[in-house]
Each structure stands twice: as structure tokens, then as C-alpha cells.
N, C-alpha and C positions, 0 to 999 in steps of 0.2 A: 353122612351128615358133617363129618369133620373135614372133608375135602371139597373145595369148590369145583364147579364144572371146569375142566381144563380149557375148553374152547372159549369161555367167557372171561376167565380170570387166570391167564397162563402164568402170571408172576406170583399168584397166591398172596398178594398183599392187600386184599380187600377184606374189611371187617363188616359183617352184616349189621350189627348193632340193634336188631329188633327180632331176635330169635324167640318165638313163642309158638304155642300149639297151633294157632290160627295160620301160621306161616309155614307149616309142615304138611305136605301132602304125599299120598302114595301115588305112584305112577299108574297103577291099575288095582283091581280088586283081587288079583291073583296072589298066591302064597309067596311067590318070589318077587313081588313088586318092589321096585326101588323107592326110596324115600327122597322126595325133592324139597328143597328149601326155596321158598318164593318170596317176593316183595323185597327187593333190594333198594327200596326208596330212601332208606335212612343209612345205607351203607357208606363207607368212607374208604378211600384209598389211603393206605398207611404210608407215611414218609419217615425217613430216618429211623429213629428208635421205635416208632409206632405209638407214641403217646398221643392220646386224644383227649379233648376237653369239652366237647359238645355233650350236653345232657339230652340225649335223644333215645327213643325206645319206648317200650311199654313199662310203666312203673312197676307192676307186680312181677315182672321178670328181670328187672335191672339188678346188677350187682351193686352192693352197698357203696363201693368206691366210686361208681358213676354218680350217685346222688350225694354222697357225703364229702368225698375228697376232691372231686372235680377233675382229677387227672386219672386216666386209666389206660391200660394196654389191652391187647387182644385176649388176655386171660380172663377178662371180665365176661367174655362170651361163653366161657366154660360154665359159669353159673347159670347163664341164660339157657344153655343147652341142657344142663342138668334139671333145671326147673321145668323145661318143656317136656323132657323125657318122663319126669315124675307125673306131670299132668296127663301125658299119653298113657302111661301105665295105669293110672286111676281110671281113665276112660275105658281101657281094654278090660280091666277087672270088672268094672260096672256092667259092661256089655256082656261079659261072660256070665256074670251072676244073673242078669235078666234073661239070658238065653237058656242057660242050663239050670237055673235056679233051684 
């Protein structure tokens, strides 16, 4: 999740800006399935120091600095990633409770 696909983003200067549960998929149903990040429609190529100003993304996953400050760097994606992982954990726990109840 933290590394972009090397073939598409060799310089690793792309920020997704819309990391959320709906944009995270498993490659297959197998136990060793890789996790894939999809929908790079709001992504941006970072220039210079990597400061961005566009308020894009899904509001419930946005870092506060995106909404309140108006300037942010790639570290704002860490909060999006943490929020998404929390949502995925809740989904897995719910599925386990329903399954094994």
C-alpha cells in the first residue's frame, strides 16, 4: 500500500489524494493476495517540495490540513491510509463475528 507500482510511477512522486476503503481491492480471494490501490483520478504529480493546495478527495477520509489549512504535503495521505485501514479492520471483524458468531 505504501509503494506505488514501479511500472506506472517510477519516480514515486505521485500522490493518490483519495485513499479510502472503496479504492482498495484484493488481487484475488487467496490468503496471499496482494492489495491493490485503484482510481488515480484525483492523483497529482508532486513538484518541488510537494506542497499541494487542491481540496480534493473524499471528505470523511481527508486529513484536517487539507480542509482547514489549504496547504498540505504527502503526509496527509498517511491519515487517509490509517482511516482506510481502520475501516477495513472493522469490516473484517464484523465478517468474522457474523461467520463464527
